[in-house]
N, C-alpha and C positions, 0 to 999 in steps of 0.2 A: 504493498500499500505506499502511495505517494506520501509525502509529509503535509500537502494540501488537504488529502483525503483524511488523512488521520485526525488533524485540526479540525476539519468540518464535523467530523464522528464524534468528537471531544465536546465540541459546541453545541450541535443541532442533530446529530445523527446523520446518517447515508441513507438508509431506507425508511421513509418518513410515511405514513399514511394520513390524508387528509380525511379525518375521520367524520363519520356522519354524527347527527345528534339524534339520537333515539326518543322518541316521543311514544306515549302511551296512546291508545286507541282514541282518547278523546282529547288527543293534541296537546299534552303537558310534557315536559322533559321528563324523560325516564332514567332515573340518577342510576338505578340497579343495572338495566341495561348497559348504559353507557360504562359503567365499571366492567361488567362482564364481557363487555366487547374489547374495553382496552387491555384487560387481562389476556384474552385470547390472542390478541394481534402480537403483543410482547412476547408471550409465551412461544410464539409462531415465529419470531425472529425479527420483528420490527424494532428497531432502536429511536424511533421518534414519532409523535404524535401531534398532528395540527390539529387543535379543539377549536372548532367554531368557524373554519374559514369558509368559504362558498359551498364545498359539499356539506358543512356543517350546519347550512342553512342561517348564517349569522345576519342575513339581512332582514328574517323575520324572527329573531329573537330580540328579548329585550336586554338590557345590559345586566340586570340581576340573572336572567336566565344564562348569559354567557359566562358571568363569574362562577355560577353555580358548575358549570361544567369543567371550567378550570379545575376547580376544588376538588369534585368528585375523582375526575380522571387522575389527577397528583395523587388523591389519596388511594386510589386503585394500584396503580405502578409504581409511586416512590419512584426513587431512583434508578429504576431497572431501564428506564428509556428518557429521553428527553421530551417535554412538553412545550410545544410551540402553540400560542395563543394568538388566534385570529382577533385583530383589534383594528382592522383596517376599515374605514369609513371615509364617506365622502365631505364629511364636515372636519375640518381638520382639529378644533377644539375638543369635539367629541370624541374623536380618534385618540386623541391624547389623553383625555380623561379613562377612557376605558384601558387604554394601555397602562396608566399608573394603578389602577385597580387590578390588572391582571399581574403586573410585577408584584403586588402585596401578596399575592396568592402562591407566589415562589415559581412561577414558569420560568422556564429557561431560554424561551426567546419569543418573540412578536412578529407574526406576520402581517404585512403592511401592504393591500392592494392600492393600485392607483385610484385616487379619487375619481369615482365615476357620477356620471350624469351631468356635473359641472362643466366638463370639457374644458378643463383649465389648459392654458400653453405651459410648454416645458417650465418655464420661470415659477410658473405657480405650483406645478409638480414637484420640483426640486425643492421649494419652500416649505410645501406641505411634508414631505417625506424629513428633511431637516427637523422641523419643529415638533413631529411626533416622535421622532428618535431621540431628541433632545428631552423629553418629557419623562425618561426614565433612564436607569444605566443597563437595562436588560437587551441584549442582542437582537439586532433586527434583520429579518430576510425582507427584502422588497419584493412584491409580486406584479408582475409585468403580464398582463393579461388583456389585450385591446378588444378582444372578441367579447368581452363582458364591458369592460370599463370605459370604451370608446378610444381613448386616448394610449397609445403606446407611450412607454419612457423610451426617449431616444437614446441610443448608446452612448452620445456624449453626456447625456444627463447621466445616467448611471455611472459613467466613469468619475464624473465630478462627486456624485453622491459617496463613491467608495472612500473618498477622504474623510466622511464622517467617522468619527471611532467607535460608533455603535452600530454602523449599517455594516454587516460583514457578508451579507449572503443575497442571491437572488434566484427569485422560484421563476424560470423561464416560461411561459406560454404563449409567447407572441408569435411564434411559427415564422421568424426573421432568422434565419442561420447567419447571414452576414453579421445582424447586430449583435448576437452572440459569441460570435466569433471575435468581433472587436472588443466586447467585455472580457472574454477569456485571455485574450491576447495583452489587454492594456491593464488588467487590475487583477489583485487576488481575492476578489470576491467567491465565496464558495458560490459555484454555479448550480442549481436543481433543475432537472427536467421538470416542468410542470404539465407536462403532456405525456401520459404514459406509452404514446408509440414513439415518442421521440428519446426516449431514456438511451437507449442504444447510441445512436448517431451523435447526442449531445455529450453522453459520457466518453465517446471515442474521441472527442474534441477536449476533453478537459474538465467537464462537469464533474462533481464530486457524489451525486445521488439522484433520488426522485424523490419528489412529493407526491402521492400518487394516490387514485380515486380507485382502481382495479385491485389494488394490493389488500384492500378488504378480503378479498375473495381468493387470494392466492399469495398471502404474505411472506412465507418459505421461498416461494420460487422468486418472487421479487429480490428479497435478501441474496439470495443465491446469485442472481445476475448480476446486481451491483457490487457485491464481493469480487466476482470473477473479473468485473470491467476494472475496479480499482486495483486488483492484482494483475492487471495485463493480459488476463486470458480471454482474449477475443473468440476463441473458437467456442468454448463453454459458453460464454456470454451470448454469443450468437444462436447458439443451440436453443437456450433460455428464452432468446427473444422471440424466438419462432414459436415456442411452446406458449407464452405467455399471448400470442395474438389472439386467438379465441377469446381469452377472457376478457382482454382488452375490448374487443368489439362487443362481447356481451354487455361489459358494463356501460361501453361510451357510444354506441351507436344508435342503440333503441328508442333511448329516453333521457333525461337528465342524469347525471351520474349519480346524485344522492338518490334519487329515486330507482334506479335499477338496483343500486347496491342496497339499498333498504330492503328492497321484494327479495332478492337473493338470501341478505343475512338473516332476516325473519322466518323465509323459508328452512333454512338450516338450525333455527332456534337460537341464534345469537343475539338478537334482539326481541323485544316483544311482540312488536307490530310494524307493518311496514308505512305506517302513518307518515305523511310529509305535511307542510303547512302551505295553503293557497298562498301565492298563485301557481305553486305545485300541485301536482295531482297525480295519485299513484297508478302505477303501470296497469295497463288494461291485460285482458288475458290474451289478446293479439300480441302486445309487447312480450308478455312473459313466455308465450310461444316461441318468439323470434330470440329471447335471451336463452332459453332452455338449447334450442337448436344449436347456438353458438357453443354453449357450455358441454353440449353432448359429444365434442371433440377433444374434451379433456376427462378426467376422471371425478369432475366436479359435478354435484347435482345440489337441488334444493327443493 
């Protein structure tokens, strides 16, 4: 393992799951299911959990529910893996306050998404991240996902933000390999694939790991692939990349990732229900049939 990968593992982990927020059938946060799922994922090889990120339905959680999730997951897994709190909002002051509350629970890192809806220029994006990152001493992962946030973080903005002492990493879901290459070449940021399918090529170029939705369903295989890539064993990693393809299709191709993940996890008895909050809706029978068809290519069922 390279020095950079080892440092990343020590700070944030290398195989992280963007964890769902389980709900009871009536839509309340299910703390027991959250603890059961977190324990299962860590037992299966995951060394980092992102709590209340996009897949954790942060946009429909209250601040108190976010903090509850940080607390119960931390209680469940303790120091066995890194806990990263999703605290990114489109309101800078709100994001800073939630970050302070997250820090008080003892989380290991913060995931900050590009401010969405407002459509700020790059100067505003940079100032937003600097302000929130300065609100605590907790290390920060920037999250670049213009498919959701509309605005990309320009490569030159990321390079400039890398000078901030608390900004240590980038979750890359931009789909712009040139931009990512520039960041890898010009900074010491820990770069994580934020697109499950792109984990192999991004890590081959120098990324240190993945923050994955599909890893809910195959955590051990994802850990094996990430470890192989960090050891430079491309042949093993490539075989695992192909092995994971039907899992990625099952989770990411037929519905929103949280919806598909919850359907599978509930079917496996790892969470109590597949309930999501509006405007998300649960998988239909047609969706479930398509998901099962993909998973039939593996030994995974639900």
